[in-house]
N, C-alpha and C positions, 0 to 999 in steps of 0.2 A: 455582450450579445448572447442571446439564448435562442435556440431553435425549439419551438414549443409545439406540443400536440395537445389538443383538448379532447380527451377521450375517457370513456368510462370502462374500457376493457381492462382485464386483469392480467394481460400478458406480461411476463417477467423474463429476466435473463435465466431463471431457474438455476441460481447458484446453489450448489450442494455443500460447499465449504464456506463457512463464514470467515472472512479474513482475520478479524480480531481473535477468533478462537484458534485459528491456524497458528498465529504468532504466539499466543499464550501456550498452546500445546507444545510447540517447538521449543519455547523457552524452558518450560518445565522438563521436557525430555532432555534437553541439553544439560541442565543442572544435574538431573539424575545420572545421566551418562558420565558427567565429570566425576561423580563420586563412585560409580560402579566400574567404569572402564576409563580411568584417566589416560589421556593421551601423552606420549613422551615429548610433545611440544608444549612449550609454556609461553605465557604472555608475561612480559616483564612485571616484576613485583615492586618496581621502583615507586616510591611515593612522591616523586617530584611533581612540580606544578603542572608540567605538560601531561603527565600520566593521569592527573585528575581532571585537568581542563579539557583535554581532547574528547573523552566520552561525554562530558557535560555539554560541550558545544554540539556534538553530533546529536545527542538526545534532544536538546532544545531546538535545533534546526529541524529535526524530524517532527516534533510536536508542532512547530510553527507552520511547516508545509502542510501537514495533515489538517490542522485547524483552518488554514486558508482555503483548502479544498472543501471542507465541510461547510464553511461559511458561505462559499460561492453556491453550493447546492442549496443551502437553506434559503438564501436570498432569492433563488430562482424557483423555490417551491418544489424542488426535486428531492425525493428521498435518498438518503445515503445507502441504506441496505440494498444489496443487489437482489433481494427476494421480493421487492415491491415494484409496481409499475412506475416507469420513468415518464415524467411529463415534459421534460425539456433536456436538451443537451447544452451544458454550459460551456461557452467557448472563450470567455474573457477572464481577466484576472490571472490567477495562477494556472487556470485551465488553458490559457493562451500559450503557456510554456510546456505543459505536460498534460496528456489526456488522463493520467492517473496520479495526480498529486497526493491523494490520500494514501495510496499504496506506497508511493515513494517515501512519504513521511513515516509510515509504519515500518518500512525497511530500515530507514535511518535510525529510528527509535530502537528497534530490535538490535541493530549492530552496535549502537551506543551502549545499550545495556550489556551486550556480550563483552564489550571491551571493559566496561566498568566492573563487571564481576570476574573478569579475566578468564573467560571460559572458551577454550578452543572448540568444544562441542557446540556451544551456542553459536559461535561464529561460523563453524563448518555447516551447521544446519541452515544458515542464511541462504546458501546457494540452493538447497532443496526447496526452501520456502519460495524463493524467487521463481524457480522453474514451475512449481505447483501453482503459484499465483498466476503466472503467465498463461499456462495451458488449461488449468481447471476453472479459473475465475475470469480473467480478462478476455480470453478467447470467447467464452459464452456471452460476456457482456457486449463485446464488439459485434458478434453475430446478431444479438438482440437489437442493439442500437441501429445497425444497418437495416434490419428488417423493419424497425419502427420509424426511422427517420430517413432512410434511403440515401439519395445523393447528397443531401445536406450533411449527413454524418460522414459519408465517404470523403467529401471535400474537406471536412474538419480533420479527418485522419491524415489526409495528404499534407495539410498545413502544420500540424502539431505532432510532435514526437510522443511516443507511448510513455517514456520515462522522463527524460530531460534532455 
C-alpha cells in the first residue's frame, strides 16, 4: 500500500546532510583516527571462521535491507534522496516493519565494515552517526511527511517502528 499525492510542488524535507556521505565520512574519519590516535581497546585479531563470517553476515544483511527499501521506493515512484519531493509514503514490504529500512541497512553495513577492519574508532563513531541521522535527517523527514501527508502519515507512524 502507498499513500500518494499528485503534486507539482517542489517542497522537500530540506535534508542538509546526505546519509551516504555521512557514513563515508565517518568511515574515513574512523580509519584515520585508528592510525593517529589508536585506542587501547582492541578487536580480536583471531582469523577463525566466526570472526570472518560475522562481519560478512552483518554486511550482507545491511545491503539486503537497504536494497529492499530502495526497491520499495522505486516501485512506488518515490525518490530515495531526501532532497527531492516525495510523491508517496510506502507502507508495505519492508516498510511495514521499519519506517527507515534504508538507514537501518546503512547502519548494519557500516558496523559490519567496522568489525571487518577491526576498528574501534569506526565502531565508536556508529553511535554518533545514529544520533546525527535521527535528529538531523529523520526528524526533518518526519516533519516533512507529516506536513505533506497529514493523518495518513501519522497513522503509519503509530503502526510501524522507526528502526525495527
